[in-house]
N, C-alpha and C positions, 0 to 999 in steps of 0.2 A: 516442595520444589520439584518441578518436572525435569526429567532428563530425556533428551531425544536427539536424533541426528537431523541435520538440516541440509538442504540441497545447495545452499551457499553458506559461506561463513564470513564473519567479520563485519566490516563497515562498508557500505556502498554509497553510490552517488547516482542521482537521476541524470541521465544523459540528455542534454539539450543541444541543438545544432550549434549554438554559440560556444559550447564547451568542447566541441570536437577538436578544434585547432589547439587550444591550450592543453588538452589532455595529450595530444600527440607531441606537443612541444616539451611539456614538463614531465611526461611519463605518468605512471599510475599514482605516485606518491603514496598516500595512506589508503587509497581506494582499493578495496578487495573485490568488489563486483559492481556492475552497472545495471541500471534499469531503464527500459525504453517503453514508450507507448507504441505498440505494434502498428496501430493505424497510421502513425506518422511515417512508417518505413516500408510497409507492404507495397510491393510493386515499384519502389523507387529505384531507378537505374541511373546510368550515366555517372558523372563525377560525384554527385552526392551519395549515390549508392556505393561507389567504390570507397569513398571516405568512411562511410558508415561501417562497411565490412572491415576496413583496415583497423578501425578503433575497437570494435566489439570483439574481434578475434583474439585480442590480448586479455580479455576479462571473462570471468563467468558472467552470464547474462540472465536477468529475469525480465519479465514483461508485465506491465501494469496497464490494463486496457481502459479505453475511454468511451466506447460506443456499444458495448454488448447489450446494455439496457436490460439487465437481468430481471428487474422488476417491472418492465414495461408491459403495456396492455396488448401490444401487437406481437405476432409470431416472431420467434428468433430468426435472425438473418443467417440462413444456412449457407448461402454463398460466401458471406464473410467468414463464417466459421471454418469452411474448407480452406480458404486462403490463409486464415490464421493458423490452422494446423500445419500447413506447409511451411509457413514462416517460423513457427516454433521448432519444427523438425530441422529446417535448414540451418538455423543458428544455434542449435543445441541448447535451447532455452531451458533453464533449470526449473523455473516456476512461472506460471501465468496467474495473474490476479485481476480482479475487477472490483468495482464499487458495489456495495449493497444498496443500490438505488436504481433509478431508471432515468433515461435521457432521451426517449423517443416516444412518439405517438403519431403514427402516419407521417413521420418526418422527425428530424433531429431537433431537440429542444435547446441544445447548447448550454445545458446546465444539468446538475445532478439533482433530481427531484426525489423527495422523501417517499418511501413506501409506507403505507399505513401499517402501524404495529397491530396487526390482527392475526388471529389463527388462520383465517382464510388466506391471507397474504403469505403466511409461513408456508402453507401447503403449495401455493402457486409458485412462489420463488424457488422452493426446494425442488419441485418438479422440473423447472427450467434449468436449474444448476445440474441436476442429474443428466438431463438431455445434453447439455454442453459437455459435461465430462465424458459422456459416451461418444460424442462426435469427435472430441479432441483426443480421446483415449489417454487421458491423464487427469489427475486431481487438479482442481483449481482452488484458489484462495479468494475469500471475499473480505473487503476492507470495511471496518466500522467507519461510517462516513459522518461528516458534519452535516447538520440539517438545521433549518430555521423555523420549521413548523412541524407539528405532529398531527396531521388531520386524521380524525376517526380512530385515535389510538385506543386499543382495548388492553394493551400490556405495555410494559416499560420497554425502552430501547434495549436494555440488557437482556430481558426475557426474549425479545424478538430475535436479536442476534444469535443467542444461544440456541433457540428453537430452529432457526434456519440451518445453522451449521450442523446440528445433530441430525435433522431429518434428511438433509442433502448428503451428509457425510463428506463434507468438504473442509478445507482449511481456513485459517484466519490470517489476514494481513492486519497486524495490530498497529493502528495509527495513534500514537500517543498525543500528537497535537490535536487530533479530532476529539479525543477524550477531554482535553482541557477546554477546547472551544465549546463543546456541548455542555460541559459542567457549568460554565459561566452562563451560557445562553439559556439553559434549561434548569439551572440551579439544582444539580445533583452532586452527590459525593464522589469525588474522583476515586478514592481508594475502594469504596464499595463496588463501583463499576469495574475497575481494573481487576480486583481480586475475584470478581464473579465470572470472568472470561475463562474459556477452556485453554489452559496453557499447552496442553498436549496437541492442540490444533494449530498453534502458531507456526506459520511458514517463515515469516520474517516481519520486521517492523518498519514503520515510517516515522520520521521526525521532521518537523518543518516549522516555518514561521507563519505569522498571521497578521491581520490588521485589526486594531481596536477601533471600531466604528463609534461606540459609545461605552459608557461604564458597564452596561449590561448587555452589550451586543458585540461579539467578535466575529469577524469574517475570515474564513479559512482561505488564504490567498497564496501561500507558498512564495511570497514575495519579500520576505524579510528574514533576518537572522533569528535563530531559535532563542526564545527567552528563558530565563532561569527557571520559571515555574514548569515549563515543559521538559527541560532537562531533568528536573526533580522527579517528574512522573516516570521518565525513562529509568531513572535510578531505582525507583520503587518497583517498576516492572521487572528489572533484573533481580531485585531482592526477592520478588515473589515467584517468578518463573524460571530464574536462572538466566544465564547468558544466551541470547539468541541474536541472529543477524539483524542489523538495522541499517536503513538507507536514508540519507539526507535528500529531501526534495527541495528544489529551488527552481521556480518556473520563470520568474522575471526579476527585474532589478538585480541582475547577476553581478556580484562583486568580482574582483580579481580572483583567479583560481586559487591563490594562496589562502584567501579568506575561507573559501569553501573547504579547502584541504584542512584548515584549522578545525572546522566543525566536524568533519569526518574523523579527524584525528582524535577529537574529544570523545566521539562514540567509541573508537578503538580503545582508548584509555579506560573508559568506564567498563567495557567488556573485560579487559585484562584484569582490572581490579576484582571483578566478580569471579573470574576464573581462578585467580590467585586465592581469594578468600575461600572458595569452594574446595580447592586443593588442600588448604590448610586444615579444613574441617574434616576431610576424608580420613 
């Protein structure tokens, strides 16, 4: 079991515009930290900008990017990175993460495309991660993503993820829902994948719901409640890595805030059980 300190603690919630009113009305409840997509807020002024600042100043904040396109074929957008660095500094963002994928090729593709699992791609992506870390003057975390095809694969997803993290010397955003989705879609063993990840690199985790398109096809949507099998993977992650911060993602079909609080509270309860068990063993 790995022990380390984290830049945020506890159970978090992804902030969507529709949640700003309920969070201001109901208070933080069980939410220990918030996550935002910086692209949705960079340069936003007026009343929306004031509302955003009012909400996030009461919480530790992490950022999960949408458009860096770390595996993309075109040069990194240095203008965006300079704006991003100012945003991260201005809001005292504890951690910045992105998807281990790409989303642009001379224009935005509006989807997360899979990077070929090859040694060449490892070196390419790691070089771009190091460039980003240099420009932002901070470590970043990469999320293990859901994918629906593996073109030109020369290694497994697990081998690819580990190789990129090691060569770039960056952190991991551990998405347990994506592990479940990929294990069904690509028929691999959840525990083998989970236990093969580098726990010492975990920055924080994600948990979310998804859509069952068919018996052998799951689509990662963040539009439903978390299912028991995914909660079980989170439990096993805590068993293996120890307690780490975890954030609930919900992008649409937003239920009443109390239902989201219930899921966030469940994360907190699981974390507390593991902390108590660890303390008893010490």
